[in-house]
N, C-alpha and C positions, 0 to 999 in steps of 0.2 A: 123359463131359463133364468138362472140367477145372474146377478152382477158379478163380474170378475175382472181382474187386471190382466194385461197381456204384455209379455216381453219375449224377446228373441235371444236365443243363446248363440254366441259367436263361435264357440268351439266346445269340445267335450268338457274341458276343465271349467269353462264358464257355466255350462249346464249344471255341473255338479255343485258349483258354488251357489247358483240361484236356487236349486231345489233344496239345498241344505239350509238356506236362509229363511225359508218359508215352509213350515211343516204342513200347511194345507194346500200347497201348490201341486200341480200335476204337469207332466210333460205331455205335449201334443205333437203328433206327427200327422198321420192320415186322419185321425179322429173318428174312425169308423165305429168304434165302441164307446169311447169316452163321451162323445157328443150325445149319443143316445142316452147314456146314463145321466148326463146333466139335464137333458130335456125331461127325464122322468123323475128328477129330483133325488136320484140315488147318490150321485156324486155332486159335491158342492165345493169345488176348489175355489180358493180365493184368487189364484193366479194360474194362468196357462202359460207355460214356458214352451215356446215354439222351437222344436229341434229339427224341423224339416229341412233346414239348409246346412246341417252339419255334414262334413265329408265322410259319410258312412253309407255310400251307395254303390260300392264296387263289389265284384265277385272275383277273388284272386286265388290262384293256386298256392298251396303251402309247400314248404320244403319237403315234407314227408309224403307228398302225393295227394293230400286232401284239398279241400276248398275252404276259404274264409269268406263268409257272406256278410256284408255290411248290414247293420241293423235297420237302415232306412231303404234298403232295396225293396221296391214295391213287389207285392205278391205276384202280379202279372209278369213283371220282368224276370222274377226268379223262376217261375214255372216254365217260361219259354227260353231261358238262358241256355245256349248250346251245351255248356259244360254240365248243367243240371240235367237236361234231357238225355245226354249221352251217358253220364256216369252215375247219376242218382235219379233214375226215372221214377222210383217210388215216391220221391219228394215232389216231383213235378205233377204226378198223378194226384197226389193228395191235395195239393194246392188247387188244382183245377176242379176237384170235387167239392170245394168249399165256396160258399157265398155266391155272388153274381160277378159278372165281368166288371161292372162298374165299381163294386166294392174292392175287388182284387186290384184294380188300378190304383186305388187310394191307400189300401192297407199296407202297412210296413211289416217287414219280417220280424223286427223286434216287438212291434205292437201285437202281432199275432200271438206271441208267447204270453202276452199279458192280458189276453181277453178275460173278462169276468164271466161268470156263469150266466146262462140264459134262463135260469129258473124263474118262472113267472112270479113267484112270491118274493124273490130278490128284487124284482122290478116294481112290485106293488108295495108302495111305502105305507099303506094302511094295514098291512098284515105283518105279523111277527117274522123276523128273519135274523138268525144269528150272524149271517155274513154282513148285514147292514148294521145291526145293533146287537153285539154280543150279549148273550144272556136272555134275549127276548123270546127265544124258542124257534123251532123249525116248523113252519106251517106245512111243508111238503110231506113230512113223515106220515101225517094222518090226512093229507089233502089229496089233490090231483097230482099224482107222482108218476105218470106213465113214462115220461122221458128221463126219469131220474136214475141215480146210481144203483148198481147191484154189487159193487166191489168197493172195499175200502171205506165204507160209510161209518158214520158215528151217530150217536144220539143228538149231536149238535147240527148235523148237516148231511143231506143226501144229494147234493147238487152234483152236476157233471161238468167237466171241462169241455168247452165247445169246439176247440180247434181241430181241424183236419191236419194241417201242416205239422202240428206238434206230435201227432201219432207217428207220422213218418220219421220225424227227427228222433223220436224215442227208439224206433226200430234201427235207425242208422247209428245210434250211439253218439249223437252230436254233443258238442260242448258249447256252452253259452259264455261269452266273454263280457264282463261288466267292468265299469269304472266307478270309483267313489272317492270320498275324501282320503281313504287310506291307500289309494292307488288302484291298480287293476287286479282282477282275479278271474279265475275260470271255474265254472260250475258244470258238472256233468248234467246232461239233460235229465237223467234219472233222479237227480237231487234238486232240480230246479223247481218243479211243481210239488205242492204239498198235499197230503191227505188232510181231511178236515179236522180229525181229532177233536180237541176242545177249543181250537182256535180257527174256526172256519173262515174268519174274516181275512186270514192270510192265505192267499192263493199260491204264493211263490216264496222262495228264500232270497229274493232280491231285496236288498236294503232300501229303506224309504228314500235315502239320499244317494242311491246308485242309479246308473243308467246302463242299459244294454248297448254294447258297441258292435258286437259281431256274433255270429254263430259259425262254428267250425265243424266241418264234416271230415271224418277219417277217410283214408284212401279206399276202404272197402265200400262199394256202392251198390252191389247186386244188380248188374246191368242186364241180365237175361231172365233170371228166375225170381220174379218179384210180382207183387200186386198191391193195389189199394182198393179194397172193397168197402163200399159205404151203403148201408141199408137205412133208408129214411122213408118218411111218409109220402113224400112226393119227390120226383127226380130233379126238380129245379129248385134251388135255393132253399134248402131245408137242412137243419142240423141232424147229425147222425143219431139214430136209435142205437145202432152198433156200427162201428167201422173196424177194419182190420188191415194193418200194414204188415206185409211179409217180405222178407228177403232171404233167399236160399242160395247156398253154394252147393252145386250138385256134381256128383261123379257118376255119370250114367243115371241110374234111377236111385242112387244112394245119396242121402242128404249128408254132406260133409259139415255144413254149418247152417244154423237157422237163427233168424231174428224174427220176432213176433210181438206186435203191440196192438192193443185194443183201444178204441175211442168210444165215447158215448156211454161208458159204463162206470166211470169213476171220477173223482175230483181231480184226477190227473190222467194223462195217458198211461195205460196199464200194461206194464211189461213184467214178465215173470221168467227169470232165467232157468228155473227148474223145468218149466214147460218146454223151453227151447232145448234143454239138455236131453230130454227124452226123444227128441227128433234127430239129434246128431248121431250119425253112423247107422241110421235106420233106413229101410226101404221106404220110398215115397208111396205109401199105400193108404187107403181109407182107414184101415185099422190103426196105423201109426198116427194119422192125423186126429182120429177120435181120442186116442190116449192123451195126446197133447192138449186137445180142447178140454177134456175132462179135468186134467190137472190145472190148466189155466183158470178154470171156473170152479175149482173145488170149494172155495170160500164164498161163492156168490150167494147173495141173499136178496130176495125180492120183497117188494112192498105191495100194497093193495092193488095197484094198477100196472105194475111193471114186472111182475114175475115172468111174463112171457119173454122178457129180454134174456133170461138165462139160456133158454133153449135156442133163441134167436142167435145169441152170441156163440153158442156151441156150433150150430150149423154154419154160421158165417165164417167161423174159424176154419172148419173143415173145407168149406168151399174156397176160401182164400188160399189155403195151403195147396189145394188141388190146382188152382189157377197158377200159382207160382211154380210149382213143380213141373207143370206142363209147359211152362213158358208162354202162357196165354193170359197176360195181365188184363185186368178189368179196364175196359175202355171208358174214358170220361167224356167222350163226345156223344155216343148214342146211349151209354149207361145201361145197356141191356146186359144182364148178368149172364156170363158164359160158364 
């Protein structure tokens, strides 16, 4: 562990001032990802700015019928919050599918959005990695890449975004609220995380001197026909090989509106409105679901060890759509796939 200075922010404005004054500083809340990266010598901040006591821990209803979630609400509190369980159950399910209870107790909502990739080469500082050292190369492309991306990749990076929560937020069309020296702004969740392109070191469009203050959910929450399906190597505490968040509005067996997002397959949660559009107005049938899955994965590209993820993602998408249409969401307590 490196030496670093420590300070505490008094309010959001103070946090913005402190981070702006030190280009090598980092915010710390729960620290569930940052401290791991520091121990592995991947992150080397000169200062940790403690934001854990800022007044960003409430869940409040908005004027238009949605919810505003403070950036420091712990993942466990959010998953079990009555308004989340009742109105946005796909989000609750996704959170409970991730990590362990101990980590969920510490992890913050805002911090979850900012998780760095779990690529082994990113964590291994003796191997080339464009996310750590731009221009050094991507060891995963010709290395052990079983868990890596099949969509939105580039020659610079094939890492995946690890969050479960963010996949559900993508399906729900959430908005991320941030504050910085220029004031406050809102970023659609679809625009928050980036594809690697030739700048894989940038995971998000959050400015270096900005702080996440809240996540806002629209009124539409898909309370009945939803699911979060996560396929992983072991049922306890593992990152997704493929995950699928689905929300459907149904009229009998006809799909009125569909939302669909994949996790574990790209540098960001993967949502494709064209694949959703082919579901709208259609009968909830295996044929309809397969057409949507084929369109969703039309540009998928496998590498040496992860080509299997293309078919896995296709089947998982069909299964998740079936669960949602039937109103039989995936249980996160016994995790047996239905």
